[in-house]
N, CA, C and O of each residue as an XYZ file, in Angstrom:
680
protein
N       0.831     -1.174      0.000
C       0.000      0.000      0.000
C       0.884      1.249      0.000
O       1.852      1.327      0.756
N       0.546      2.231     -0.855
C       1.324      3.462     -0.946
C       0.937      4.429      0.154
O      -0.220      4.490      0.570
N       1.921      5.184      0.620
C       1.664      6.222      1.624
C       1.100      7.457      0.936
O       1.421      7.733     -0.220
N       0.276      8.182      1.635
C      -0.290      9.421      1.089
C       0.811     10.468      0.972
O       1.693     10.555      1.827
N       0.751     11.255     -0.087
C       1.707     12.337     -0.253
C       1.339     13.490      0.653
O       0.162     13.791      0.853
N       2.343     14.124      1.192
C       2.131     15.277      2.048
C       1.799     16.485      1.182
O       2.420     16.690      0.139
N       0.833     17.279      1.602
C       0.447     18.489      0.892
C       1.259     19.649      1.449
O       1.069     20.046      2.599
N       2.162     20.192      0.644
C       3.014     21.305      1.061
C       2.336     22.636      0.752
O       1.384     22.695     -0.026
N       2.844     23.709      1.374
C       2.291     25.044      1.127
C       2.359     25.424     -0.341
O       1.428     26.034     -0.867
N       3.466     25.066     -1.017
C       3.554     25.433     -2.436
C       2.484     24.729     -3.259
O       2.026     25.283     -4.258
N       2.072     23.526     -2.872
C       0.964     22.864     -3.569
C      -0.303     23.707     -3.442
O      -1.030     23.897     -4.416
N      -0.561     24.207     -2.242
C      -1.761     25.016     -2.013
C      -1.702     26.339     -2.772
O      -2.632     26.685     -3.500
N      -0.620     27.065     -2.602
C      -0.550     28.425     -3.140
C      -0.257     28.449     -4.637
O      -0.755     29.324     -5.344
N       0.531     27.519     -5.124
C       0.748     27.422     -6.570
C      -0.497     26.868     -7.244
O      -0.816     27.237     -8.374
N      -1.200     25.981     -6.549
C      -2.405     25.369     -7.101
C      -3.454     26.386     -7.497
O      -4.118     26.223     -8.520
N      -3.616     27.438     -6.701
C      -4.577     28.485     -7.032
C      -4.253     29.141     -8.363
O      -5.149     29.412     -9.163
N      -2.978     29.394     -8.600
C      -2.548     29.999     -9.872
C      -2.742     29.011    -11.019
O      -3.211     29.388    -12.093
N      -2.386     27.760    -10.797
C      -2.499     26.753    -11.858
C      -3.956     26.503    -12.249
O      -4.251     26.275    -13.423
N      -4.860     26.543    -11.284
C      -6.281     26.377    -11.609
C      -6.766     27.530    -12.480
O      -7.512     27.315    -13.435
N      -6.349     28.751    -12.157
C      -6.766     29.892    -12.987
C      -6.249     29.739    -14.416
O      -6.957     30.051    -15.373
N      -5.024     29.263    -14.557
C      -4.471     29.022    -15.894
C      -5.303     27.954    -16.607
O      -5.698     28.139    -17.758
N      -5.567     26.843    -15.928
C      -6.295     25.722    -16.536
C      -7.726     26.096    -16.916
O      -8.292     25.501    -17.833
N      -8.317     27.064    -16.233
C      -9.688     27.475    -16.537
C      -9.772     28.507    -17.658
O     -10.873     28.843    -18.094
N      -8.639     29.017    -18.135
C      -8.645     30.011    -19.216
C      -9.092     29.362    -20.520
O      -8.753     28.209    -20.785
N      -9.837     30.080    -21.323
C     -10.398     29.527    -22.566
C      -9.345     29.089    -23.579
O      -9.626     28.233    -24.417
N      -8.139     29.654    -23.522
C      -7.081     29.278    -24.471
C      -6.155     28.183    -23.937
O      -5.206     27.788    -24.614
N      -6.424     27.702    -22.742
C      -5.602     26.655    -22.136
C      -5.816     25.317    -22.841
O      -6.946     24.933    -23.142
N      -4.705     24.609    -23.100
C      -4.805     23.254    -23.650
C      -3.972     22.237    -22.880
O      -4.360     21.073    -22.790
N      -2.820     22.656    -22.316
C      -1.950     21.668    -21.660
C      -1.062     22.326    -20.610
O      -0.689     23.494    -20.711
N      -0.744     21.527    -19.605
C       0.216     21.945    -18.575
C       1.081     20.755    -18.209
O       0.588     19.645    -18.011
N       2.370     21.003    -18.123
C       3.326     19.960    -17.733
C       4.427     20.589    -16.903
O       4.724     21.775    -17.041
N       5.033     19.783    -16.038
C       6.234     20.236    -15.350
C       7.270     20.544    -16.421
O       7.399     19.797    -17.391
N       8.002     21.627    -16.256
C       8.972     22.017    -17.282
C      10.250     21.194    -17.161
O      10.888     21.153    -16.109
N      10.604     20.545    -18.260
C      11.865     19.822    -18.376
C      12.558     20.315    -19.633
O      11.940     20.452    -20.688
N      13.843     20.577    -19.506
C      14.662     20.924    -20.656
C      15.818     19.929    -20.647
O      16.650     19.927    -19.740
N      15.851     19.092    -21.669
C      16.810     17.995    -21.662
C      16.460     17.075    -20.509
O      15.318     16.633    -20.388
N      17.433     16.783    -19.662
C      17.172     15.908    -18.513
C      16.888     16.699    -17.234
O      16.628     16.117    -16.182
N      16.941     18.038    -17.334
C      16.742     18.862    -16.145
C      15.271     19.214    -15.958
O      14.616     19.745    -16.855
N      14.771     18.898    -14.757
C      13.407     19.256    -14.370
C      13.487     20.501    -13.492
O      14.233     20.524    -12.513
N      12.722     21.533    -13.837
C      12.774     22.794    -13.113
C      11.682     22.857    -12.051
O      10.502     22.683    -12.355
N      12.076     23.104    -10.814
C      11.129     23.201     -9.705
C      10.207     24.392     -9.875
O      10.624     25.461    -10.322
N       8.957     24.196     -9.516
C       7.969     25.284     -9.499
C       7.785     25.970    -10.845
O       7.367     27.126    -10.909
N       8.100     25.253    -11.918
C       8.004     25.824    -13.261
C       7.218     24.867    -14.146
O       7.414     23.652    -14.117
N       6.317     25.456    -14.937
C       5.412     24.659    -15.761
C       5.402     25.168    -17.183
O       5.491     26.370    -17.433
N       5.290     24.225    -18.120
C       5.108     24.576    -19.526
C       3.608     24.635    -19.758
O       2.872     23.706    -19.426
N       3.174     25.743    -20.333
C       1.757     25.951    -20.622
C       1.584     25.985    -22.140
O       2.238     26.776    -22.820
N       0.704     25.127    -22.678
C       0.375     25.101    -24.113
C       1.587     25.020    -25.022
O       1.550     25.599    -26.108
N       2.623     24.359    -24.657
C       3.820     24.155    -25.482
C       4.650     25.392    -25.766
O       5.786     25.258    -26.220
N       4.128     26.613    -25.515
C       4.902     27.790    -25.918
C       5.226     28.754    -24.791
O       5.908     29.752    -25.023
N       4.760     28.490    -23.579
C       5.013     29.393    -22.458
C       5.554     28.621    -21.267
O       5.266     27.438    -21.085
N       6.347     29.319    -20.461
C       6.828     28.768    -19.197
C       6.374     29.707    -18.089
O       6.425     30.928    -18.237
N       5.927     29.125    -16.975
C       5.500     29.915    -15.824
C       6.245     29.409    -14.596
O       6.151     28.239    -14.227
N       6.988     30.321    -13.972
C       7.706     30.048    -12.728
C       6.876     30.654    -11.603
O       6.526     31.833    -11.658
N       6.559     29.860    -10.586
C       5.687     30.306     -9.504
C       6.453     30.490     -8.196
O       7.273     29.655     -7.814
N       6.165     31.605     -7.519
C       6.664     31.859     -6.166
C       5.496     32.400     -5.363
O       4.574     33.002     -5.914
N       5.542     32.181     -4.058
C       4.487     32.746     -3.227
C       5.077     33.393     -1.979
O       6.154     33.020     -1.512
N       4.347     34.368     -1.453
C       4.649     34.980     -0.159
C       3.336     34.987      0.612
O       2.319     35.475      0.119
N       3.366     34.448      1.809
C       2.150     34.276      2.592
C       1.587     35.600      3.100
O       0.392     35.866      2.970
N       2.454     36.425      3.677
C       2.025     37.695      4.272
C       2.951     38.824      3.858
O       4.143     38.606      3.637
N       2.406     40.037      3.750
C       3.261     41.193      3.486
C       3.998     41.600      4.766
O       3.611     41.216      5.870
N       5.051     42.372      4.599
C       5.772     42.897      5.762
C       4.863     43.863      6.512
O       4.093     44.590      5.884
N       4.934     43.886      7.825
C       4.070     44.796      8.587
C       4.383     46.279      8.336
O       3.475     47.111      8.324
N       5.657     46.607      8.137
C       6.055     48.013      8.038
C       5.604     48.700      6.753
O       5.088     49.817      6.807
N       5.786     48.059      5.603
C       5.470     48.701      4.322
C       4.398     47.954      3.529
O       4.077     48.327      2.401
N       3.849     46.899      4.126
C       2.836     46.064      3.487
C       3.294     45.613      2.092
O       2.565     45.715      1.106
N       4.540     45.109      2.057
C       5.135     44.603      0.815
C       5.285     43.084      0.920
O       5.695     42.554      1.953
N       4.944     42.404     -0.165
C       5.249     40.983     -0.272
C       6.671     40.883     -0.807
O       7.015     41.538     -1.790
N       7.494     40.069     -0.166
C       8.905     39.945     -0.538
C       9.119     38.588     -1.211
O       8.820     37.539     -0.642
N       9.644     38.639     -2.435
C       9.942     37.436     -3.209
C      11.448     37.427     -3.472
O      11.960     38.277     -4.201
N      12.151     36.466     -2.876
C      13.603     36.412     -2.980
C      14.014     35.534     -4.160
O      13.561     34.399     -4.302
N      14.878     36.089     -4.996
C      15.427     35.368     -6.140
C      16.923     35.184     -5.909
O      17.687     36.149     -5.879
N      17.322     33.924     -5.747
C      18.733     33.585     -5.574
C      19.406     33.542     -6.945
O      18.750     33.644     -7.982
N      20.718     33.390     -6.926
C      21.444     33.247     -8.192
C      21.019     31.977     -8.928
O      21.011     31.947    -10.158
N      20.666     30.929     -8.181
C      20.171     29.699     -8.820
C      18.855     29.961     -9.548
O      18.669     29.500    -10.674
N      17.935     30.703     -8.911
C      16.674     31.063     -9.576
C      16.950     31.847    -10.856
O      16.384     31.556    -11.910
N      17.817     32.833    -10.751
C      18.118     33.717    -11.881
C      18.749     32.920    -13.019
O      18.397     33.111    -14.183
N      19.674     32.033    -12.685
C      20.327     31.191    -13.692
C      19.311     30.257    -14.362
O      19.301     30.113    -15.584
N      18.462     29.625    -13.548
C      17.434     28.736    -14.107
C      16.506     29.512    -15.041
O      16.193     29.043    -16.135
N      16.069     30.688    -14.618
C      15.153     31.480    -15.447
C      15.818     31.933    -16.747
O      15.158     32.002    -17.784
N      17.094     32.237    -16.705
C      17.827     32.595    -17.925
C      17.828     31.407    -18.891
O      17.568     31.568    -20.084
N      18.117     30.231    -18.372
C      18.119     29.019    -19.193
C      16.722     28.729    -19.751
O      16.574     28.407    -20.929
N      15.712     28.845    -18.905
C      14.329     28.599    -19.328
C      13.935     29.568    -20.438
O      13.320     29.162    -21.424
N      14.284     30.844    -20.287
C      13.874     31.849    -21.284
C      14.543     31.633    -22.637
O      14.010     32.060    -23.661
N      15.694     30.982    -22.659
C      16.349     30.656    -23.932
C      15.565     29.596    -24.698
O      15.553     29.592    -25.929
N      14.911     28.698    -23.963
C      14.115     27.637    -24.580
C      12.647     28.026    -24.743
O      11.958     27.513    -25.625
N      12.181     28.921    -23.901
C      10.775     29.375    -23.920
C      10.778     30.899    -23.884
O      10.746     31.489    -22.805
N      10.816     31.541    -25.047
C      10.850     33.007    -25.056
C       9.685     33.657    -24.308
O       9.800     34.797    -23.859
N       8.572     32.946    -24.171
C       7.443     33.454    -23.395
C       7.546     32.878    -21.977
O       6.848     31.926    -21.628
N       8.430     33.474    -21.172
C       8.647     33.034    -19.797
C       8.080     34.072    -18.846
O       8.375     35.263    -18.947
N       7.253     33.590    -17.912
C       6.571     34.462    -16.957
C       6.909     34.053    -15.535
O       7.176     32.886    -15.249
N       6.892     35.033    -14.659
C       7.068     34.800    -13.236
C       5.766     35.218    -12.572
O       5.362     36.379    -12.655
N       5.112     34.271    -11.915
C       3.855     34.553    -11.231
C       4.120     34.610     -9.734
O       4.546     33.632     -9.120
N       3.859     35.777     -9.164
C       4.116     36.039     -7.754
C       2.787     36.027     -7.009
O       1.978     36.944     -7.148
N       2.572     34.984     -6.221
C       1.302     34.793     -5.531
C       1.365     35.503     -4.173
O       2.169     35.156     -3.308
N       0.505     36.495     -4.015
C       0.400     37.271     -2.777
C      -0.770     36.679     -1.988
O      -1.921     37.066     -2.186
N      -0.465     35.742     -1.096
C      -1.472     34.897     -0.474
C      -2.513     35.684      0.320
O      -3.709     35.534      0.069
N      -2.093     36.509      1.263
C      -3.051     37.191      2.134
C      -4.037     38.036      1.341
O      -5.222     38.075      1.670
N      -3.561     38.711      0.301
C      -4.432     39.563     -0.521
C      -5.116     38.782     -1.643
O      -5.953     39.324     -2.365
N      -4.752     37.504     -1.783
C      -5.347     36.639     -2.812
C      -5.207     37.249     -4.212
O      -6.167     37.317     -4.980
N      -3.997     37.685     -4.512
C      -3.679     38.304     -5.801
C      -2.497     37.586     -6.421
O      -1.660     37.022     -5.715
N      -2.432     37.609     -7.749
C      -1.292     37.055     -8.468
C      -0.734     38.145     -9.370
O      -1.423     38.656    -10.254
N       0.509     38.486     -9.133
C       1.211     39.501     -9.921
C       2.105     38.760    -10.912
O       3.049     38.075    -10.517
N       1.804     38.899    -12.179
C       2.533     38.162    -13.208
C       3.396     39.127    -14.018
O       2.897     40.097    -14.589
N       4.704     38.843    -14.059
C       5.638     39.656    -14.840
C       6.358     38.754    -15.829
O       6.366     37.532    -15.678
N       6.958     39.361    -16.832
C       7.744     38.602    -17.796
C       9.171     38.411    -17.276
O       9.608     39.089    -16.347
N       9.875     37.477    -17.895
C      11.288     37.309    -17.557
C      12.044     38.603    -17.836
O      12.927     38.980    -17.065
N      11.708     39.287    -18.931
C      12.354     40.569    -19.245
C      12.118     41.594    -18.145
O      13.021     42.363    -17.815
N      10.913     41.617    -17.569
C      10.628     42.519    -16.445
C      11.551     42.206    -15.269
O      12.110     43.114    -14.653
N      11.706     40.923    -14.962
C      12.578     40.523    -13.851
C      14.013     40.962    -14.111
O      14.674     41.491    -13.218
N      14.492     40.745    -15.327
C      15.854     41.145    -15.690
C      16.019     42.657    -15.510
O      17.045     43.116    -15.009
N      15.014     43.419    -15.915
C      15.065     44.878    -15.771
C      15.085     45.300    -14.300
O      15.840     46.197    -13.923
N      14.271     44.667    -13.479
C      14.252     44.981    -12.046
C      15.620     44.719    -11.414
O      16.132     45.548    -10.662
N      16.199     43.571    -11.722
C      17.503     43.217    -11.160
C      18.584     44.158    -11.676
O      19.452     44.575    -10.910
N      18.546     44.501    -12.965
C      19.534     45.424    -13.540
C      19.451     46.793    -12.873
O      20.476     47.432    -12.636
N      18.252     47.239    -12.573
C      18.054     48.523    -11.905
C      18.687     48.512    -10.514
O      19.339     49.476    -10.113
N      18.495     47.437     -9.801
C      19.078     47.306     -8.459
C      20.605     47.246     -8.544
O      21.295     47.905     -7.767
N      21.138     46.451     -9.494
C      22.591     46.347     -9.672
C      23.199     47.710     -9.982
O      24.226     48.087     -9.418
N      22.549     48.446    -10.892
C      23.060     49.766    -11.291
C      23.066     50.720    -10.103
O      24.032     51.456     -9.897
N      21.997     50.707     -9.328
C      21.898     51.596     -8.176
C      22.941     51.249     -7.112
O      23.519     52.140     -6.489
N      23.177     49.964     -6.908
C      24.150     49.518     -5.897
C      25.586     49.633     -6.407
O      26.513     49.855     -5.627
N      25.763     49.481     -7.711
C      27.103     49.535     -8.288
C      27.803     48.198     -8.335
O      28.960     48.113     -8.748
N      27.107     47.141     -7.913
C      27.697     45.803     -7.947
C      26.579     44.759     -7.838
O      25.483     45.061     -7.365
N      26.869     43.529     -8.282
C      25.852     42.469     -8.165
C      25.706     42.002     -6.718
O      26.575     42.245     -5.881
N      24.588     41.325     -6.443
C      24.309     40.781     -5.108
C      24.058     39.278     -5.222
O      23.814     38.766     -6.314
N      24.119     38.585     -4.103
C      23.879     37.139     -4.081
C      22.420     36.796     -4.330
O      22.105     35.749     -4.895
N      21.527     37.693     -3.902
C      20.097     37.475     -4.092
C      19.418     38.832     -4.233
O      19.955     39.869     -3.844
N      18.215     38.784     -4.803
C      17.446     40.005     -5.044
C      16.039     39.830     -4.505
O      15.409     38.790     -4.697
N      15.554     40.864     -3.829
C      14.186     40.862     -3.332
C      13.306     41.670     -4.268
O      13.496     42.874     -4.439
N      12.351     40.997     -4.864
C      11.350     41.652     -5.701
C      10.150     41.898     -4.784
O       9.684     40.988     -4.099
N       9.661     43.132     -4.780
C       8.601     43.525     -3.860
C       7.306     43.783     -4.613
O       7.312     44.340     -5.711
N       6.196     43.371     -4.010
C       4.869     43.595     -4.597
C       3.970     44.179     -3.521
O       3.945     43.704     -2.386
N       3.233     45.219     -3.898
C       2.179     45.737     -3.027
C       0.848     45.606     -3.757
O       0.783     45.612     -4.986
N      -0.201     45.488     -2.969
C      -1.550     45.318     -3.510
C      -2.471     46.369     -2.889
O      -3.339     46.032     -2.084
N      -2.285     47.656     -3.262
C      -3.121     48.697     -2.661
C      -4.593     48.519     -3.056
O      -4.914     48.228     -4.208
N      -5.457     48.697     -2.087
C      -6.907     48.520     -2.322
C      -7.382     49.391     -3.479
O      -7.116     50.592     -3.521
N      -8.094     48.761     -4.422
C      -8.701     49.487     -5.529
C      -7.734     50.005     -6.578
O      -8.133     50.765     -7.460
N      -6.461     49.607     -6.499
C      -5.457     50.080     -7.456
C      -4.718     48.890     -8.058
O      -4.887     47.749     -7.628
N      -3.903     49.181     -9.056
C      -3.098     48.143     -9.681
C      -2.057     47.614     -8.704
O      -1.674     48.292     -7.751
N      -1.607     46.394     -8.960
C      -0.500     45.826     -8.199
C       0.768     46.577     -8.586
O       0.918     47.012     -9.727
N       1.665     46.723     -7.642
C       2.925     47.412     -7.914
C       4.069     46.450     -7.628
O       4.125     45.834     -6.564
N       4.973     46.329     -8.582
C       6.147     45.465     -8.417
C       7.382     46.320     -8.648
O       7.422     47.141     -9.565
N       8.404     46.114     -7.796
C       9.593     46.956     -7.849
C      10.703     46.353     -7.010
O      10.514     45.323     -6.363
N      11.859     46.996     -7.021
C      12.954     46.701     -6.093
C      13.239     47.988     -5.331
O      12.985     49.085     -5.828
N      13.766     47.843     -4.126
C      14.157     49.019     -3.351
C      15.545     49.479     -3.761
O      16.382     48.676     -4.173
N      15.779     50.779     -3.644
C      17.132     51.302     -3.809
C      17.961     50.784     -2.636
O      17.437     50.669     -1.529
N      19.234     50.469     -2.847
C      20.075     49.946     -1.763
C      20.108     50.901     -0.569
O      20.358     52.098     -0.718
N      19.850     50.347      0.619
C      19.909     51.131      1.850
C      18.774     52.122      2.022
O      18.828     52.968      2.915
N      17.740     52.036      1.179
C      16.653     53.019      1.232
C      15.303     52.302      1.170
O      14.744     52.124      0.088
N      14.788     51.896      2.312
C      13.468     51.245      2.340
C      12.418     52.207      1.802
O      12.424     53.397      2.119
N      11.525     51.676      0.988
C      10.425     52.484      0.479
C      10.777     53.325     -0.743
O       9.901     53.986     -1.302
N      12.050     53.316     -1.176
C      12.433     54.053     -2.390
C      12.409     53.060     -3.561
O      13.311     52.235     -3.707
N      11.363     53.154     -4.387
C      11.115     52.165     -5.433
C      11.953     52.418     -6.686
O      12.049     53.545     -7.173
N      12.554     51.343     -7.195
C      13.262     51.388     -8.470
C      12.481     50.553     -9.481
O      11.943     49.500     -9.136
N      12.418     51.012    -10.706
C      11.783     50.282    -11.818
C      10.346     49.867    -11.501
O       9.945     48.740    -11.788
N       9.589     50.762    -10.919
C       8.201     50.479    -10.561
C       7.394     50.083    -11.790
O       7.404     50.766    -12.814
N       6.692     48.954    -11.657
C       5.800     48.479    -12.721
C       4.407     48.321    -12.117
O       4.242     47.718    -11.057
N       3.425     48.865    -12.797
C       2.037     48.695    -12.393
C       1.456     47.536    -13.192
O       1.557     47.498    -14.418
N       0.852     46.600    -12.487
C       0.303     45.397    -13.107
C      -1.197     45.358    -12.820
O      -1.621     45.407    -11.665
N      -1.981     45.270    -13.870
C      -3.436     45.198    -13.695
C      -3.790     43.946    -12.886
O      -3.228     42.873    -13.102
N      -4.717     44.103    -11.965
C      -5.140     42.979    -11.120
C      -5.751     41.849    -11.951
O      -5.671     40.684    -11.561
N      -6.353     42.180    -13.077
C      -7.002     41.153    -13.892
C      -6.109     40.653    -15.033
O      -6.598     39.976    -15.937
N      -4.819     40.970    -15.008
C      -3.903     40.557    -16.086
C      -3.636     39.053    -16.077
O      -3.423     38.450    -17.129
N      -3.647     38.458    -14.907
C      -3.378     37.027    -14.773
C      -4.682     36.261    -14.838
O      -5.637     36.663    -14.174
N      -4.782     35.192    -15.590
C      -3.737     34.511    -16.361
C      -3.703     34.889    -17.833
O      -2.890     34.347    -18.581
N      -4.579     35.818    -18.277
C      -4.689     36.147    -19.697
C      -3.349     36.528    -20.329
O      -3.097     36.197    -21.487
N      -2.483     37.224    -19.572
C      -1.210     37.665    -20.124
C      -0.386     36.495    -20.651
O       0.385     36.661    -21.596
N      -0.538     35.319    -20.054
C       0.215     34.138    -20.481
C      -0.213     33.662    -21.861
O       0.576     33.054    -22.584
N      -1.451     33.935    -22.224
C      -1.997     33.417    -23.487
C      -1.970     34.445    -24.611
O      -2.382     34.140    -25.730
N      -1.493     35.659    -24.335
C      -1.416     36.677    -25.379
C      -0.271     36.368    -26.313
O       0.715     35.756    -25.904
N      -0.386     36.782    -27.564
C       0.678     36.526    -28.551
C       1.827     37.458    -28.361
O       2.809     37.386    -29.101
């Protein structure tokens, strides 16, 4: 007899995003993303032409009400490799408490990181991508200027209803 699989938080929080993708009228297929023999964690191929990398943050910070999504060098390297094979690569940032999904492109992520590097004058081991979900307004995604909390670099406004349709646009 097989043992039951444990349900992890990422199953719960990524599952909400995956269901929205699967319910879209242009959806046809979803698979774990594999390139060659490498299987990418938390990344899915959608309809043969898109890749979606999922991250979640359960609660925003109390001080600035920002959801913090940390991208390590391994994440950045994996996403670079994925985008070479899937030019339509998206990063879906699940903001659990606000029940929102902020979806950006790989190019957006590269721009956010480049902005932080330029402001700091050197690369870092990891990067924090921040998302806020102000009531009645668009989602905001950005990085902070080094040493300056609340000073937004490369601010991007993302429509609350952009996900999952943005994944299926040409």
